[in-house]
DOMIGU-149796 format. One record per residue (C-alpha): x, y, z negated; residue in three letters. Coordinates in steps of 0.2 Angstrom, whole numbers, padded with zeros to 4 digits, always signed. Layout:
XYZALA;...
! end
This chain:
+0087-0159+0122MET;+0069-0163+0117ILE;+0058-0148+0121HIS;+0043-0143+0107ASP;+0033-0138+0125VAL;+0033-0136+0141VAL;+0022-0126+0150VAL;+0018-0130+0168ILE;+0011-0113+0179GLY;+0019-0096+0177GLY;+0004-0086+0179GLY;-0006-0074+0166PRO;-0010-0089+0155SER;+0005-0100+0156GLY;+0017-0086+0153ALA;+0006-0080+0139THR;+0009-0096+0131ALA;+0025-0100+0132ALA;+0029-0078+0127GLN;+0019-0084+0111ASP;+0027-0100+0106LEU;+0042-0094+0108ALA;+0042-0081+0099GLU;+0039-0094+0085GLN;+0053-0099+0087GLY;+0048-0115+0097ARG;+0057-0123+0110ARG;+0049-0121+0127VAL;+0052-0122+0145ALA;+0040-0112+0157LEU;+0039-0122+0175ILE;+0033-0110+0188ASP;+0033-0112+0209LYS;+0042-0094+0215ALA;+0034-0083+0227GLY;+0016-0089+0224ARG;+0003-0074+0221ILE;-0015-0076+0217LYS;-0027-0067+0227PRO;-0036-0056+0215CYS;-0045-0039+0213GLY;-0035-0036+0198GLY;-0046-0027+0185ALA;-0041-0028+0167VAL;-0052-0022+0152PRO;-0044-0011+0140PRO;-0046-0024+0126ARG;-0033-0036+0136LEU;-0021-0021+0137ILE;-0024-0019+0121ARG;-0024-0037+0115ASP;-0007-0040+0125PHE;+0003-0026+0124ASP;+0004-0022+0144ILE;+0013-0004+0145PRO;+0007+0011+0156ASP;+0018+0005+0171ASP;+0009-0011+0176GLN;-0007-0002+0176ILE;-0008+0003+0195VAL;-0026+0013+0197ALA;-0038+0017+0182ARG;-0055+0014+0188ILE;-0068+0028+0183GLY;-0083+0023+0191THR;-0090+0007+0202ALA;-0102+0006+0216ARG;-0111-0007+0219MET;-0120-0010+0235VAL;-0135-0020+0240SER;-0139-0028+0258PRO;-0147-0015+0264THR;-0133-0005+0261GLY;-0141+0005+0245ARG;-0127+0012+0234GLN;-0127+0014+0215VAL;-0113+0020+0206ASP;-0109+0014+0188ILE;-0100+0027+0179PRO;-0088+0020+0165ILE;-0091+0029+0148GLU;-0077+0031+0135ASP;-0064+0019+0144GLY;-0059+0014+0161TYR;-0056-0002+0169VAL;-0036-0005+0174GLY;-0030-0011+0189MET;-0013-0023+0190VAL;-0004-0030+0206ASP;-0002-0048+0204ARG;+0013-0047+0216GLU;+0020-0039+0200HIS;+0011-0042+0183PHE;+0012-0060+0183ASP;+0032-0058+0186GLU;+0033-0044+0172PHE;+0024-0057+0160LEU;+0037-0071+0164ARG;+0051-0060+0160ILE;+0043-0055+0145ARG;+0041-0075+0141ALA;+0059-0078+0145ALA;+0066-0061+0134LYS;+0056-0070+0121ALA;+0066-0086+0121GLY;+0056-0096+0134ALA;+0067-0106+0148GLU;+0063-0101+0164ARG;+0063-0116+0177HIS;+0055-0114+0196THR;+0050-0128+0207GLY;+0035-0140+0208THR;+0026-0150+0197PHE;+0027-0168+0202LEU;+0022-0180+0187ARG;+0021-0186+0171VAL;+0031-0201+0165ASP;+0028-0209+0149ARG;+0042-0223+0148ASP;+0050-0216+0133GLY;+0044-0210+0115PRO;+0039-0194+0120ASN;+0031-0188+0139PRO;+0043-0181+0151VAL;+0039-0168+0164VAL;+0045-0171+0182VAL;+0047-0157+0195TYR;+0057-0153+0210ARG;+0069-0140+0207ASP;+0066-0125+0222LYS;+0085-0123+0224ALA;+0091-0141+0223SER;+0078-0149+0229GLY;+0082-0163+0217GLU;+0070-0171+0204GLU;+0073-0164+0186VAL;+0066-0169+0170ARG;+0062-0163+0154LEU;+0055-0172+0138GLU;+0045-0163+0128THR;+0035-0167+0112LYS;+0018-0155+0120LEU;+0013-0150+0138ILE;+0003-0134+0142ILE;-0004-0137+0159GLY;-0009-0118+0166ALA;-0006-0123+0186ASP;-0023-0116+0193GLY;-0038-0121+0198ALA;-0035-0136+0206ARG;-0025-0143+0192SER;-0011-0159+0195ASN;-0010-0157+0176VAL;-0028-0159+0173ALA;-0033-0172+0187ARG;-0019-0184+0181ALA;-0021-0181+0162GLU;-0036-0174+0155VAL;-0052-0184+0157PRO;-0064-0176+0169GLY;-0050-0162+0173GLY;-0052-0168+0194GLU;-0074-0162+0193ALA;-0073-0142+0190ILE;-0085-0129+0202PRO;-0075-0117+0210TYR;-0078-0103+0226VAL;-0063-0100+0236ILE;-0058-0081+0236ALA;-0047-0075+0249TYR;-0041-0055+0252HIS;-0031-0044+0261GLU;-0018-0032+0251ILE;-0020-0016+0263ILE;-0008+0002+0263GLU;-0022+0013+0253ALA;-0031+0026+0265PRO;-0034+0045+0260LYS;-0047+0048+0247ALA;-0065+0051+0254SER;-0083+0048+0252ASN;-0080+0028+0259ALA;-0065+0024+0246TYR;-0060+0033+0232ASP;-0045+0027+0222PRO;-0054+0028+0204THR;-0070+0017+0212ARG;-0069-0001+0215CYS;-0085-0005+0226ASP;-0091-0021+0224VAL;-0104-0029+0239VAL;-0118-0038+0237TYR;-0123-0043+0257ASP;-0127-0062+0262GLY;-0115-0057+0278ALA;-0100-0055+0267ILE;-0103-0070+0256SER;-0119-0081+0256PRO;-0117-0082+0238ASP;-0105-0072+0228PHE;-0099-0056+0233TYR;-0085-0043+0242GLY;-0077-0032+0236TRP;-0066-0017+0238VAL;-0054-0013+0223PHE;-0039+0003+0224PRO;-0023-0004+0217HIS;-0015+0013+0218GLY;-0003+0017+0235ALA;-0013-0002+0240GLN;-0029-0009+0239ALA;-0036-0027+0239SER;-0051-0030+0250VAL;-0058-0049+0249GLY;-0074-0059+0246MET;-0079-0077+0239GLY;-0088-0092+0242THR;-0093-0108+0237GLY;-0101-0114+0253ARG;-0090-0125+0263ASP;-0091-0118+0284GLY;-0086-0099+0279VAL;-0077-0091+0288ASP;-0066-0079+0276LEU;-0055-0071+0287LYS;-0070-0063+0298ALA;-0081-0062+0283ALA;-0064-0049+0276THR;-0064-0042+0292LYS;-0083-0038+0294ALA;-0080-0030+0276LEU;-0065-0019+0282ARG;-0073-0013+0295GLU;-0091-0010+0287SER;-0079+0000+0276SER;-0069+0010+0288GLY;-0052+0002+0283LEU;-0048-0007+0300MET;-0035+0004+0303GLU;-0026+0002+0287CYS;-0010-0010+0288GLU;-0013-0028+0282THR;+0003-0028+0270ILE;-0001-0049+0265ARG;-0017-0059+0265ARG;-0020-0073+0250GLU;-0034-0086+0248GLY;-0035-0099+0232ALA;-0049-0107+0224PRO;-0056-0097+0207ILE;-0063-0110+0196PRO;-0082-0105+0189LEU;-0085-0116+0174LYS;-0075-0121+0160PRO;-0071-0138+0159LEU;-0082-0151+0143ASN;-0063-0155+0139ARG;-0045-0145+0137TRP;-0034-0160+0131ASP;-0032-0179+0131ASN;-0028-0180+0112GLY;-0012-0184+0112LYS;+0001-0172+0122ASP;-0011-0162+0136VAL;-0019-0147+0134VAL;-0025-0134+0149LEU;-0025-0115+0150ALA;-0034-0104+0162GLY;-0041-0109+0178ASP;-0036-0128+0172ALA;-0047-0127+0160ALA;-0059-0117+0171GLY;-0059-0100+0162VAL;-0065-0087+0176VAL;-0083-0078+0171ALA;-0095-0084+0181PRO;-0103-0069+0192SER;-0090-0058+0191SER;-0077-0068+0195GLY;-0065-0061+0181GLU;-0051-0071+0174GLY;-0032-0062+0169ILE;-0040-0057+0152PHE;-0048-0074+0150TYR;-0033-0082+0155ALA;-0023-0074+0142MET;-0034-0078+0130VAL;-0032-0096+0134GLY;-0016-0096+0136GLY;-0016-0086+0118ARG;-0027-0101+0110VAL;-0018-0115+0121ALA;-0001-0111+0111ALA;-0011-0110+0095VAL;-0016-0125+0095ALA;+0000-0131+0102ALA;+0010-0125+0084GLU;-0004-0132+0075LYS;+0001-0149+0082VAL;+0018-0145+0079LEU;+0016-0141+0062ALA;+0006-0156+0057THR;+0009-0168+0066ALA;-0010-0171+0068GLN;-0016-0171+0087VAL;-0032-0170+0083LYS;-0030-0150+0084HIS;-0027-0149+0103LEU;-0047-0148+0103ALA;-0043-0131+0096ALA;-0038-0124+0110ALA;-0056-0124+0119ARG;-0066-0122+0101LYS;-0057-0105+0099LEU;-0061-0100+0115PHE;-0079-0104+0116MET;-0084-0098+0098LYS;-0079-0080+0104ASP;-0085-0082+0123HIS;-0097-0097+0127LYS;-0112-0083+0124ALA;-0103-0072+0138VAL;-0101-0086+0150PHE;-0118-0093+0148ARG;-0127-0076+0151ILE;-0116-0073+0167LEU;-0118-0091+0175GLY;-0139-0090+0173ALA;-0138-0070+0180MET;-0126-0079+0193GLN;-0139-0093+0196ASP;-0154-0081+0196ALA;-0147-0065+0207TYR;-0136-0074+0218TYR;-0147-0085+0229LYS;-0154-0075+0243SER;-0150-0059+0249ASP;-0168-0053+0242GLU;-0163-0058+0225ARG;-0146-0047+0228ARG;-0157-0031+0232GLU;-0167-0033+0216ARG;-0149-0033+0206PHE;-0143-0019+0212VAL;-0161-0010+0209THR;-0157-0017+0192LEU;-0141-0009+0190CYS;-0149+0008+0191HIS;-0154+0006+0175ASP;-0144+0016+0159VAL;-0146+0004+0148ASP;-0140-0010+0161VAL;-0125+0002+0165GLN;-0119+0005+0146ARG;-0122-0012+0139LEU;-0114-0019+0153THR;-0096-0010+0154PHE;-0097-0009+0134GLU;-0097-0029+0133ALA;-0085-0028+0149TYR;-0070-0014+0138MET;-0075-0028+0123ASN;-0076-0043+0128LYS;-0090-0045+0116GLU;-0109-0044+0120LEU;-0116-0027+0112VAL;-0128-0030+0098ARG;-0131-0013+0091ALA;-0146-0008+0102ARG;-0159-0021+0101PRO;-0172-0011+0109LEU;-0162-0009+0123ALA;-0161-0027+0125HIS;-0180-0030+0124ILE;-0182-0018+0137LYS;-0170-0025+0151ILE;-0176-0042+0147GLY;-0194-0038+0154ILE;-0186-0028+0168LYS;-0176-0042+0173ASN;-0191-0055+0171LEU;-0200-0042+0181ALA;-0189-0042+0195HIS;-0188-0062+0196LEU;-0206-0062+0197MET;-0208-0052+0211GLY;-0218-0040+0202LEU;-0208-0024+0204VAL;-0204-0020+0223PRO;-0183-0025+0228ALA;-0179-0008+0233THR;-0186+0001+0223GLY;-0178+0008+0205ARG;-0179-0003+0190ALA;
! end
C-alpha cells in the first residue's frame, strides 16, 4: 500500500495536517511517540478555538488578565477586553487532536522515526514500532515533518534544517493553590526578571486544577530547575504538589526553507514557527500544519512538486509582519534587566494593552487606530534611548 502522505510527529501541527488531508480523502499515516508531553504554558487565542473547532471541554481555564512583573517586582495588570485567553493542558489536548485525526481517517502509528529510504520510486518512511521494537516501513508519495524543534526530518531532508535558533523551555505542572492575590486562576503571570531568565521570561499559567510554572532561556549554563524553583518561591508556590516536570527546545525563528523541492515539507516547530518574544506556538503550529496540508494537496492534485513551497508562502503572507515586530521587540527589550524594566513600564500604556491583546486574540496587526500606533512608537523610542525613567509610568 502506498500512502499519499506520511506525517511524522503527532503534536498540534502534525495532527492538524493529518486531519485536514484525511478529510479530503487522502490516505494518511500519522506517526507519533507515545507518552511525550511538551512543556508549554498552554495559552490559545480565541481565533484558534474558532478556526480549529476546539470544544469547550478542552479549555481548562479562561484568562481575563495578564500580569507583567518587572525585575524590581513592579506589577502591571493588563485586562483582556472583549475576550479571553484559553488554556489547554497539552497532555490531553494533543491526544484529543490525534484522536480527531484518526476519526477523520488517518492511520495512527506509535513509534520513533528513524530515516527515509529512497531505494525505490517513492520514499519510504522507516520507524521503530513502540510495541514490537521492530522497524516498520511506510511507502508514501509525500512526507510532512512535524517532529519538533530539533527535527530529524528537517536535518536529514531540508537544506538548512539543522540550523535553527531556539530557547530551552522547562516547566513544572503543579497542583493549583487556592485563589489569592499571589495566585489567581483567571490570571497569567509573566515574569521578566534576569534572576529567573537572563534572556526570556518566567511564567505562572493556570490550568484549572493545575498550573504550569516555568521559564525559558537560550543561554548555556542556566540551571532551569533552580530558576523554576526560585520562581515558585517568589510566587508562593513551593508547597504545591509537583505533578510532572518537562523540558524541550522551543524554536524562535522560522526556517528560510520548509521543503526539499521533491517530497518533504516541514510544519510547526520543525519549521520554526514559534513567535519571538512571547514564545507562543500552539496557534502557529496548527496553522503550519494546515498550510502544509494545503501544499501537499496541491502537489497530489497536480503532480507538480513546486507547490510544496506554498506552505511557507501562505504562512508568511499572514504572519511575517507579526513575527518581524515580535522579533524586534525581543531584541530590544530582553537584553538586560534595565531594558526589561522599561518594557514593563511601557505596558502601563492603555494603547499598548489594547493593541497587544487585540492583535493576540485575532492574530493580525491592528490597523484601525493609526494615532495609537504613532504614540506607542514615540514612547518606545523614548524608552530605548533612555529619555524617560525606567521605573516610571510610560
